[in-house]
Residue frames as qw, qx, qy, qz and C-alpha x, y, z in Angstrom:
[[0.886, 0.239, -0.165, 0.362, -120.96, 283.74, -35.20],
 [0.245, 0.643, -0.306, 0.658, -119.11, 286.83, -33.97],
 [0.585, -0.615, 0.216, -0.483, -120.63, 286.42, -30.51],
 [0.989, -0.138, -0.031, 0.045, -119.40, 282.80, -30.36],
 [0.688, 0.410, -0.240, 0.548, -115.86, 283.83, -31.28],
 [0.102, -0.697, 0.272, -0.655, -115.92, 286.54, -28.63],
 [0.817, -0.475, 0.141, -0.295, -116.97, 284.02, -25.94],
 [0.958, 0.083, -0.095, 0.259, -114.28, 281.56, -27.05],
 [0.414, 0.605, -0.271, 0.624, -111.69, 284.32, -26.88],
 [0.428, -0.677, 0.266, -0.536, -112.70, 285.14, -23.29],
 [0.959, -0.264, 0.074, -0.075, -112.42, 281.47, -22.29],
 [0.824, 0.332, -0.161, 0.430, -108.99, 281.16, -23.92],
 [0.139, 0.696, -0.293, 0.641, -107.69, 284.30, -22.19],
 [0.644, -0.592, 0.235, -0.424, -108.88, 283.15, -18.77],
 [0.992, -0.106, 0.048, 0.050, -107.37, 279.70, -19.22],
 [0.781, 0.096, 0.055, 0.614, -104.00, 280.85, -20.61],
 [0.086, -0.978, -0.078, 0.174, -103.26, 284.33, -19.26],
 [0.664, 0.591, -0.136, 0.438, -100.41, 285.94, -21.17],
 [0.126, 0.707, -0.401, 0.569, -97.23, 286.91, -19.28],
 [0.601, -0.523, 0.398, -0.454, -97.93, 284.60, -16.31],
 [0.996, 0.044, -0.054, -0.047, -96.83, 281.20, -17.54],
 [0.331, -0.737, 0.579, 0.116, -93.44, 280.06, -16.12],
 [0.737, 0.449, -0.484, -0.148, -91.35, 278.01, -18.47],
 [0.925, -0.340, 0.148, 0.084, -89.77, 274.76, -17.34],
 [0.277, 0.861, -0.426, 0.018, -86.24, 276.10, -17.75],
 [0.962, -0.150, 0.064, 0.219, -83.41, 273.57, -18.03],
 [0.294, -0.750, 0.434, 0.404, -79.68, 274.14, -17.89],
 [0.467, 0.599, -0.535, -0.370, -77.61, 273.42, -21.03],
 [0.005, 0.267, -0.962, 0.049, -76.87, 269.99, -19.59],
 [0.529, -0.228, -0.652, -0.492, -80.59, 269.24, -19.51],
 [0.411, -0.320, -0.756, 0.398, -80.94, 269.21, -15.73],
 [0.215, -0.882, -0.382, -0.174, -83.28, 271.42, -13.69],
 [0.157, 0.701, -0.310, 0.622, -81.70, 274.54, -12.16],
 [0.364, -0.008, -0.758, 0.541, -80.47, 274.22, -8.55],
 [0.338, -0.724, -0.601, 0.007, -82.96, 274.68, -5.74],
 [0.000, -0.823, 0.071, -0.563, -83.14, 278.19, -4.29],
 [0.276, 0.236, -0.683, 0.634, -81.29, 278.88, -1.02],
 [0.269, -0.512, -0.764, 0.285, -83.18, 278.53, 2.28],
 [0.058, -0.860, -0.306, -0.403, -85.48, 281.49, 2.96],
 [0.243, 0.468, -0.387, 0.756, -83.78, 284.30, 4.82],
 [0.603, -0.562, 0.008, -0.565, -86.48, 284.01, 7.50],
 [0.930, -0.196, -0.284, 0.128, -84.55, 280.95, 8.78],
 [0.592, 0.232, -0.289, 0.715, -81.63, 283.21, 9.66],
 [0.373, -0.801, -0.324, 0.338, -81.29, 285.32, 12.75],
 [0.224, 0.953, -0.108, 0.172, -79.96, 288.88, 12.30],
 [0.830, -0.365, 0.112, 0.406, -76.19, 288.62, 12.51],
 [0.204, 0.930, -0.288, -0.107, -73.04, 290.55, 11.77],
 [0.818, -0.278, 0.444, 0.236, -70.88, 287.44, 11.47],
 [0.314, 0.751, -0.475, -0.335, -67.95, 287.67, 9.06],
 [0.981, 0.103, 0.166, -0.010, -66.95, 284.61, 7.03],
 [0.100, -0.760, 0.607, 0.210, -63.30, 283.61, 6.70],
 [0.873, 0.341, -0.318, -0.142, -61.94, 281.06, 4.25],
 [0.812, -0.486, 0.310, 0.086, -59.99, 278.31, 6.01],
 [0.615, -0.279, 0.499, 0.542, -56.39, 278.44, 4.72],
 [0.050, 0.200, -0.482, -0.852, -57.68, 280.60, 1.88],
 [0.645, 0.064, -0.273, -0.711, -60.43, 278.95, -0.15],
 [0.946, -0.174, 0.045, -0.269, -60.42, 275.77, 1.92],
 [0.487, -0.533, 0.680, 0.128, -57.85, 273.18, 2.93],
 [0.132, 0.360, -0.801, -0.461, -56.45, 270.79, 0.33],
 [0.166, 0.184, 0.967, -0.065, -59.06, 268.14, 1.13],
 [0.290, 0.670, 0.567, -0.381, -61.87, 270.54, 0.19],
 [0.293, 0.816, -0.146, -0.476, -60.38, 272.43, -2.75],
 [0.838, 0.163, 0.456, 0.252, -59.63, 270.61, -5.99],
 [0.486, 0.829, 0.109, 0.254, -58.39, 273.72, -7.83],
 [0.177, 0.804, -0.341, 0.455, -56.02, 275.76, -5.69],
 [0.640, -0.031, -0.621, 0.450, -53.51, 274.66, -3.07],
 [0.461, -0.823, -0.320, 0.088, -54.20, 275.85, 0.47],
 [0.455, -0.724, 0.069, 0.513, -52.26, 278.93, 1.62],
 [0.499, 0.154, 0.441, 0.730, -51.59, 280.00, -1.97],
 [0.078, 0.292, -0.020, -0.953, -52.21, 283.45, -3.44],
 [0.317, -0.112, -0.687, -0.644, -54.60, 281.87, -5.94],
 [0.357, -0.432, -0.820, 0.115, -56.54, 280.34, -3.05],
 [0.126, -0.438, -0.380, 0.805, -56.72, 283.69, -1.25],
 [0.185, 0.153, -0.318, -0.917, -58.00, 285.44, -4.38],
 [0.350, -0.258, -0.825, -0.360, -60.60, 282.71, -4.84],
 [0.298, -0.482, -0.724, 0.393, -61.85, 283.13, -1.27],
 [0.085, -0.370, -0.185, 0.907, -61.95, 286.91, -1.38],
 [0.190, -0.141, -0.568, -0.788, -64.41, 286.86, -4.28],
 [0.548, -0.421, -0.596, -0.409, -67.12, 285.40, -2.01],
 [0.649, -0.522, -0.474, 0.286, -66.01, 285.72, 1.63],
 [0.177, -0.978, -0.030, -0.106, -64.96, 288.50, 4.01],
 [0.088, -0.809, 0.576, -0.074, -61.39, 287.35, 4.58],
 [0.815, 0.218, -0.536, 0.035, -59.09, 284.39, 5.14],
 [0.716, -0.635, 0.283, -0.068, -57.59, 282.38, 7.99],
 [0.661, 0.569, -0.466, 0.147, -53.93, 281.37, 7.72],
 [0.867, -0.454, -0.009, 0.204, -51.23, 279.49, 9.64],
 [0.244, 0.894, -0.320, 0.196, -47.91, 281.22, 10.28],
 [0.892, -0.322, 0.053, 0.313, -44.50, 279.66, 10.98],
 [0.059, 0.947, -0.296, -0.107, -41.00, 281.16, 10.93],
 [0.876, 0.340, -0.232, 0.254, -37.78, 279.95, 9.32],
 [0.734, -0.340, -0.116, 0.576, -34.28, 280.08, 10.78],
 [0.363, 0.249, 0.155, 0.885, -33.78, 283.32, 8.83],
 [0.033, 0.368, 0.431, -0.823, -36.68, 285.01, 10.61],
 [0.304, 0.019, -0.472, -0.827, -39.02, 284.91, 7.60],
 [0.527, 0.148, 0.629, -0.551, -42.66, 284.08, 8.28],
 [0.187, 0.078, -0.824, -0.529, -44.11, 281.44, 5.96],
 [0.699, -0.017, 0.098, -0.708, -47.67, 280.17, 5.44],
 [0.521, 0.132, -0.837, -0.103, -47.91, 276.50, 6.34],
 [0.729, -0.457, -0.051, -0.507, -50.06, 274.41, 8.66],
 [0.954, -0.168, -0.244, 0.039, -48.33, 271.15, 9.54],
 [0.489, -0.791, 0.360, 0.074, -45.45, 270.62, 11.93],
 [0.570, -0.236, 0.672, 0.409, -43.69, 268.43, 9.35],
 [0.402, 0.614, -0.216, -0.644, -43.43, 269.55, 5.73],
 [0.148, -0.251, 0.908, 0.300, -42.43, 266.13, 4.35],
 [0.383, 0.378, 0.831, -0.143, -46.01, 264.92, 3.99],
 [0.384, 0.803, 0.243, -0.386, -46.85, 267.80, 1.63],
 [0.074, -0.621, 0.560, 0.543, -43.82, 267.57, -0.65],
 [0.778, 0.442, -0.249, -0.372, -44.02, 266.23, -4.20],
 [0.717, 0.255, -0.616, 0.205, -41.02, 264.12, -3.26],
 [0.661, -0.714, -0.004, -0.230, -41.49, 263.33, 0.44],
 [0.210, 0.598, -0.697, 0.335, -38.45, 263.09, 2.67],
 [0.754, -0.219, -0.618, 0.033, -37.91, 260.47, 5.34],
 [0.447, -0.136, -0.499, 0.730, -36.48, 262.63, 8.11],
 [0.131, -0.830, -0.504, 0.199, -38.65, 264.97, 10.21],
 [0.339, 0.056, 0.105, 0.933, -38.35, 268.56, 9.04],
 [0.019, 0.828, 0.519, -0.212, -40.37, 271.62, 9.96],
 [0.291, 0.869, 0.101, 0.387, -40.27, 275.18, 8.65],
 [0.441, -0.882, 0.161, -0.026, -38.52, 276.14, 11.89],
 [0.782, -0.354, 0.400, 0.321, -35.55, 273.94, 11.02],
 [0.665, 0.392, 0.410, 0.485, -34.92, 275.33, 7.53],
 [0.176, -0.407, 0.127, 0.887, -33.43, 278.37, 5.84],
 [0.475, 0.608, 0.145, -0.619, -35.41, 280.42, 3.31],
 [0.275, 0.504, -0.659, -0.485, -33.50, 279.14, 0.29],
 [0.037, -0.011, 0.999, 0.017, -34.46, 275.54, 1.06],
 [0.333, 0.480, 0.656, -0.478, -38.12, 276.40, 1.67],
 [0.380, 0.635, -0.126, -0.661, -38.37, 278.46, -1.52],
 [0.215, 0.377, -0.807, -0.400, -37.08, 275.53, -3.59],
 [0.274, 0.097, 0.930, -0.224, -39.67, 273.08, -2.27],
 [0.407, -0.060, -0.526, -0.744, -42.61, 271.92, -4.37],
 [0.427, 0.041, 0.697, -0.575, -45.89, 270.97, -2.71],
 [0.343, -0.021, -0.762, -0.549, -48.30, 268.43, -4.17],
 [0.420, 0.134, 0.719, -0.538, -51.82, 267.29, -3.37],
 [0.664, 0.483, 0.562, -0.099, -53.69, 265.07, -5.83],
 [0.606, 0.566, 0.330, 0.451, -53.54, 267.04, -9.12],
 [0.051, -0.993, -0.012, -0.102, -52.48, 270.31, -7.49],
 [0.760, -0.011, -0.111, 0.640, -48.90, 271.57, -7.40],
 [0.015, -0.952, -0.025, -0.304, -47.62, 274.79, -5.86],
 [0.502, 0.324, -0.480, 0.642, -44.99, 276.21, -3.51],
 [0.419, -0.588, -0.514, 0.463, -44.76, 277.58, 0.02],
 [0.134, 0.785, 0.196, 0.572, -45.76, 281.26, 0.23],
 [0.325, 0.023, -0.434, 0.840, -44.38, 283.96, 2.48],
 [0.093, -0.710, -0.595, 0.364, -46.66, 285.89, 4.82],
 [0.102, -0.490, 0.123, 0.857, -45.30, 289.06, 3.21],
 [0.009, -0.106, -0.727, -0.678, -46.93, 288.02, -0.08],
 [0.164, -0.640, -0.750, -0.039, -50.33, 287.90, 1.60],
 [0.210, -0.691, -0.261, 0.641, -49.68, 291.27, 3.24],
 [0.099, -0.191, 0.442, 0.871, -48.84, 292.71, -0.19],
 [0.109, -0.417, -0.791, -0.434, -52.22, 291.45, -1.40],
 [0.255, -0.718, -0.576, 0.296, -53.89, 293.08, 1.63],
 [0.225, -0.551, 0.005, 0.803, -52.04, 296.39, 1.22],
 [0.022, -0.107, 0.560, 0.821, -52.81, 296.54, -2.50],
 [0.016, -0.540, -0.832, -0.131, -56.52, 295.79, -2.05],
 [0.060, -0.674, -0.284, -0.679, -59.10, 298.57, -2.05],
 [0.452, -0.694, 0.108, -0.550, -59.91, 298.52, 1.67],
 [0.082, -0.373, 0.865, -0.325, -58.10, 295.54, 3.12],
 [0.787, -0.180, -0.444, -0.388, -59.85, 292.36, 4.26],
 [0.726, -0.569, 0.304, -0.239, -59.89, 290.18, 7.36],
 [0.625, 0.378, -0.667, 0.147, -56.80, 288.06, 7.96],
 [0.789, -0.549, 0.157, -0.225, -56.94, 285.69, 10.92],
 [0.440, 0.610, -0.633, 0.183, -53.32, 284.77, 11.66],
 [0.907, -0.411, -0.018, -0.089, -52.86, 281.58, 13.66],
 [0.030, 0.756, -0.639, 0.136, -49.44, 281.47, 15.29],
 [0.921, 0.015, -0.385, -0.057, -48.35, 277.83, 15.03],
 [0.096, -0.641, 0.624, -0.436, -46.74, 276.72, 18.26],
 [0.895, -0.211, 0.275, -0.280, -47.03, 272.96, 18.73],
 [0.653, 0.568, -0.500, 0.033, -43.65, 271.71, 17.57],
 [0.891, -0.202, -0.276, 0.297, -41.22, 269.23, 19.06],
 [0.420, -0.863, 0.090, 0.264, -38.81, 270.85, 21.49],
 [0.663, -0.175, 0.432, 0.586, -35.93, 269.88, 19.17],
 [0.413, 0.686, 0.429, 0.418, -37.44, 272.05, 16.40],
 [0.125, -0.986, -0.079, -0.084, -36.69, 275.19, 18.45],
 [0.785, -0.345, 0.069, 0.510, -32.98, 274.44, 18.95],
 [0.512, 0.383, 0.223, 0.736, -31.90, 276.85, 16.20],
 [0.116, -0.782, -0.142, -0.596, -33.54, 279.69, 18.13],
 [0.149, 0.289, -0.657, 0.680, -32.38, 278.75, 21.60],
 [0.059, 0.278, 0.843, -0.457, -35.78, 277.52, 22.72],
 [0.081, 0.639, 0.732, 0.222, -39.49, 278.08, 22.20],
 [0.136, -0.862, -0.309, 0.379, -39.77, 281.44, 23.98],
 [0.235, -0.526, 0.353, 0.737, -36.90, 282.93, 21.98],
 [0.211, 0.248, 0.777, 0.538, -38.54, 281.64, 18.79],
 [0.005, -0.782, -0.622, -0.035, -41.80, 283.36, 19.69],
 [0.227, -0.777, -0.046, 0.585, -40.01, 286.59, 20.65],
 [0.238, -0.278, 0.552, 0.749, -38.21, 286.68, 17.31],
 [0.135, 0.446, 0.794, 0.391, -41.39, 285.85, 15.42],
 [0.066, -0.847, -0.450, 0.274, -43.22, 288.71, 17.16],
 [0.200, -0.654, 0.220, 0.696, -40.48, 291.10, 16.05],
 [0.206, -0.005, 0.742, 0.638, -40.61, 289.77, 12.46],
 [0.069, 0.652, 0.745, 0.124, -44.40, 290.08, 12.39],
 [0.117, -0.845, -0.234, 0.467, -44.24, 293.65, 13.71],
 [0.241, -0.422, 0.445, 0.752, -41.66, 294.59, 11.07],
 [0.160, 0.283, 0.798, 0.508, -43.97, 293.36, 8.30],
 [0.087, -0.773, -0.621, -0.097, -46.78, 295.48, 9.72],
 [0.362, -0.460, -0.143, 0.798, -44.81, 298.67, 10.23],
 [0.085, 0.265, -0.280, -0.919, -46.22, 300.33, 7.11],
 [0.283, 0.423, 0.860, -0.038, -49.83, 299.21, 6.72],
 [0.019, -0.162, -0.420, -0.893, -51.98, 300.80, 4.00],
 [0.495, -0.483, -0.487, -0.534, -55.29, 300.07, 5.75],
 [0.523, -0.572, 0.302, -0.555, -56.79, 300.05, 9.23],
 [0.222, 0.288, -0.921, 0.142, -55.28, 297.14, 11.21],
 [0.580, -0.075, 0.479, -0.655, -58.68, 296.39, 12.78],
 [0.881, 0.255, -0.151, -0.370, -59.18, 293.73, 10.10],
 [0.533, 0.409, -0.717, 0.187, -56.06, 291.83, 11.21],
 [0.797, -0.491, 0.094, -0.338, -56.39, 289.21, 13.95],
 [0.215, 0.480, -0.826, 0.200, -53.79, 287.24, 15.90],
 [0.902, -0.298, -0.139, -0.279, -54.68, 283.76, 17.23],
 [0.152, 0.591, -0.714, 0.342, -52.31, 282.50, 19.92],
 [0.760, -0.194, -0.620, -0.016, -52.10, 279.20, 21.81],
 [0.584, -0.447, -0.410, 0.539, -50.51, 280.96, 24.77],
 [0.055, -0.979, -0.144, 0.130, -49.90, 284.47, 25.97],
 [0.650, -0.376, 0.268, 0.603, -46.19, 284.33, 25.12],
 [0.401, 0.308, 0.462, 0.728, -46.32, 285.56, 21.51],
 [0.060, -0.831, -0.439, -0.337, -49.14, 288.03, 22.15],
 [0.489, -0.805, -0.099, 0.322, -47.42, 289.59, 25.17],
 [0.533, -0.271, 0.335, 0.729, -44.28, 290.15, 23.13],
 [0.283, 0.468, 0.557, 0.625, -46.15, 291.37, 20.04],
 [0.159, -0.895, -0.411, -0.070, -48.11, 293.96, 22.02],
 [0.499, -0.586, 0.035, 0.637, -44.83, 295.69, 22.87],
 [0.296, 0.046, 0.466, 0.832, -44.71, 296.92, 19.27],
 [0.250, 0.495, 0.315, -0.770, -46.98, 299.90, 18.44],
 [0.357, 0.304, -0.544, -0.696, -48.09, 298.40, 15.10],
 [0.242, 0.019, -0.943, -0.229, -50.30, 295.73, 13.63],
 [0.470, -0.438, -0.687, -0.340, -53.43, 293.89, 14.82],
 [0.258, -0.373, 0.416, -0.788, -55.35, 295.07, 17.85],
 [0.873, -0.152, -0.008, -0.463, -57.52, 291.94, 17.96],
 [0.159, 0.396, -0.896, 0.127, -55.99, 288.94, 19.70],
 [0.846, -0.176, -0.168, -0.475, -57.87, 285.67, 20.13],
 [0.421, -0.424, 0.773, -0.212, -57.14, 282.93, 22.67],
 [0.756, 0.254, -0.486, -0.357, -56.88, 279.58, 20.86],
 [0.137, -0.316, 0.886, -0.310, -57.15, 276.56, 23.13],
 [0.695, -0.053, -0.487, -0.527, -59.09, 273.35, 22.50],
 [0.404, 0.035, -0.860, 0.310, -58.31, 271.56, 25.75],
 [0.067, 0.231, 0.628, -0.740, -61.08, 273.31, 27.69],
 [0.169, 0.667, 0.723, 0.053, -64.79, 274.05, 27.38],
 [0.227, 0.694, 0.282, 0.622, -66.01, 277.33, 25.92],
 [0.376, -0.900, -0.123, -0.182, -66.67, 279.15, 29.20],
 [0.751, -0.498, 0.128, 0.414, -63.20, 278.20, 30.50],
 [0.582, 0.269, 0.287, 0.712, -61.59, 279.49, 27.30],
 [0.015, -0.844, -0.234, -0.483, -63.47, 282.77, 27.67],
 [0.596, -0.799, -0.021, 0.076, -62.28, 283.06, 31.27],
 [0.746, -0.214, 0.221, 0.590, -58.68, 282.44, 30.20],
 [0.396, 0.567, 0.304, 0.655, -58.97, 285.00, 27.40],
 [0.252, -0.914, -0.126, -0.293, -60.13, 287.62, 29.90],
 [0.750, -0.604, 0.074, 0.260, -57.40, 286.61, 32.35],
 [0.684, -0.124, 0.310, 0.648, -54.57, 286.91, 29.83],
 [0.016, 0.644, -0.039, -0.764, -55.80, 290.12, 28.22],
 [0.224, 0.139, 0.768, 0.584, -57.09, 288.77, 24.90],
 [0.342, 0.143, -0.053, -0.927, -59.93, 290.37, 22.92],
 [0.813, 0.115, -0.108, -0.560, -61.69, 287.12, 22.10],
 [0.606, -0.231, 0.761, -0.025, -61.60, 283.36, 21.66],
 [0.539, 0.380, -0.573, -0.487, -61.24, 281.04, 18.69],
 [0.527, -0.145, 0.772, -0.323, -62.98, 277.70, 19.24],
 [0.070, 0.007, -0.911, -0.406, -64.09, 274.58, 17.40],
 [0.596, -0.127, -0.144, -0.780, -67.78, 274.25, 16.55],
 [0.666, -0.066, -0.742, -0.044, -67.46, 270.69, 17.86],
 [0.089, 0.042, -0.665, 0.741, -67.53, 272.08, 21.41],
 [0.254, -0.523, -0.776, -0.246, -71.03, 271.13, 22.56],
 [0.282, -0.602, -0.488, 0.566, -71.04, 273.83, 25.25],
 [0.075, -0.107, 0.218, 0.967, -71.10, 276.63, 22.66],
 [0.111, 0.669, 0.735, 0.003, -74.59, 278.10, 22.53],
 [0.112, 0.724, 0.245, 0.635, -76.13, 281.43, 21.60],
 [0.514, -0.842, -0.115, -0.115, -76.45, 282.24, 25.30],
 [0.784, -0.367, 0.087, 0.493, -72.81, 281.33, 25.98],
 [0.485, 0.346, 0.236, 0.767, -71.69, 283.59, 23.12],
 [0.156, -0.842, -0.233, -0.461, -73.89, 286.40, 24.42],
 [0.673, -0.720, -0.037, 0.165, -72.25, 286.07, 27.84],
 [0.709, -0.066, 0.179, 0.679, -68.83, 286.25, 26.17],
 [0.223, 0.628, 0.276, 0.693, -69.92, 289.39, 24.32],
 [0.412, -0.868, -0.191, -0.200, -71.06, 290.90, 27.61],
 [0.723, -0.545, 0.101, 0.412, -67.48, 290.42, 28.87],
 [0.113, 0.861, -0.292, -0.400, -66.15, 292.31, 25.87],
 [0.472, -0.248, 0.784, 0.317, -65.02, 289.15, 24.06],
 [0.610, 0.438, -0.334, -0.570, -65.36, 288.47, 20.35],
 [0.739, -0.089, 0.661, -0.100, -65.94, 284.89, 19.19],
 [0.441, 0.485, -0.603, -0.455, -64.59, 283.02, 16.17],
 [0.806, -0.053, 0.543, -0.229, -65.92, 279.51, 15.49],
 [0.368, 0.521, -0.675, -0.372, -64.23, 277.04, 13.15],
 [0.125, 0.285, -0.542, -0.781, -64.72, 275.06, 10.91],
 [0.627, 0.362, 0.587, -0.362, -68.35, 274.16, 10.12],
 [0.170, -0.171, 0.720, 0.651, -68.70, 272.92, 6.55],
 [0.071, 0.455, 0.831, 0.313, -72.19, 271.83, 5.51],
 [0.170, -0.505, -0.229, -0.814, -74.99, 274.37, 5.08],
 [0.665, -0.603, -0.400, -0.185, -76.71, 272.94, 8.16],
 [0.700, -0.295, -0.287, 0.583, -73.55, 273.19, 10.26],
 [0.265, 0.174, 0.021, 0.948, -72.84, 276.75, 9.18],
 [0.342, -0.573, -0.354, -0.655, -76.47, 277.77, 9.68],
 [0.700, -0.576, -0.413, 0.089, -76.48, 276.42, 13.24],
 [0.573, -0.210, -0.160, 0.776, -73.29, 278.35, 14.03],
 [0.095, 0.358, 0.230, 0.900, -74.48, 281.51, 12.27],
 [0.452, -0.643, -0.407, -0.466, -77.66, 281.56, 14.33],
 [0.671, -0.499, -0.361, 0.413, -75.59, 281.62, 17.53],
 [0.090, 0.982, 0.052, 0.155, -74.38, 285.08, 16.43],
 [0.726, -0.357, 0.101, 0.579, -70.58, 284.73, 16.63],
 [0.035, 0.840, -0.164, -0.516, -68.36, 287.48, 15.27],
 [0.269, 0.572, -0.672, -0.386, -66.44, 285.27, 12.83],
 [0.918, 0.060, 0.357, -0.159, -67.00, 281.91, 11.17],
 [0.010, 0.581, -0.731, -0.358, -64.07, 280.09, 9.56],
 [0.840, 0.227, 0.425, -0.251, -65.07, 277.52, 6.96],
 [0.353, -0.195, 0.747, 0.528, -63.79, 275.43, 4.03],
 [0.336, 0.587, 0.727, 0.116, -67.16, 275.92, 2.32],
 [0.213, -0.174, 0.135, 0.952, -66.50, 279.00, 0.22],
 [0.181, -0.308, -0.545, -0.759, -69.95, 279.20, -1.42],
 [0.215, -0.419, -0.819, 0.329, -71.82, 279.04, 1.87],
 [0.079, 0.379, 0.224, -0.894, -72.86, 282.71, 1.91],
 [0.376, 0.133, -0.487, -0.777, -74.53, 282.31, -1.47],
 [0.339, -0.181, -0.918, -0.103, -76.05, 278.97, -0.45],
 [0.193, -0.488, -0.707, 0.474, -77.67, 280.58, 2.60],
 [0.106, 0.813, 0.440, 0.367, -78.74, 283.72, 0.77],
 [0.439, -0.750, -0.117, 0.481, -76.35, 285.99, 2.70],
 [0.416, 0.887, -0.017, 0.201, -74.86, 289.15, 1.24]]
């Protein structure tokens, strides 16, 4: 009898080994846990940095925080390496964070007459309320983002796109476009005259060489300047960046001429490359494997989705 029990015990142990059975774990909602991220073997070695588009994504992709808000920046910085922003200047010389050339479409109470940041004084801008679906917020100053950067432990990447695609009438208060850009360069330099961290994490994106040429006259602020032009193919943009003395290019991932080889050639010319704005995991993965220096995206959880640290 004892021998039979001993044999049965051996059979039971072999069939149901202790400590090796995985439970079928369910979430509190009763659904299986999410699938694991793609294996890291699918990824090429890269030093790409990820930037949150307008903070933690533009309004169409973020249901919690308004784009270009401090809350959106804080959300992005929990999971990404920095943020991309759009900069415009008021009649008072204050730089504000806003994308569109007409603010009416973003107001809780839209106006009927064209109005851009360039045409307004600070007091009017500060009183405006922005709405998108269930979100409500205000327009933020660039100085507020710089305060966040200065008060952080080590700083973070800020990609500053200088908005310069307004109607000619919008520049009247400055005496023309070039005078607007000159004044904006001086205002930007003043904000960066007392940086707490290394300015190597600050980037200027410029549609032309006008702002950048003026800004470089000041011995402060970003040393990285990216040529931003979508009217040409990638190789032509790289050539223009070299010609005008930029450090890199900022291009749309929709440009079919961007390849790993094309980026490598740009790197060989001393250029850095920023690609915007892939969203899905597949889109971001395809861009990441081309080994650019920066990737701007609205998809804030993409690093975790792809198993990147």
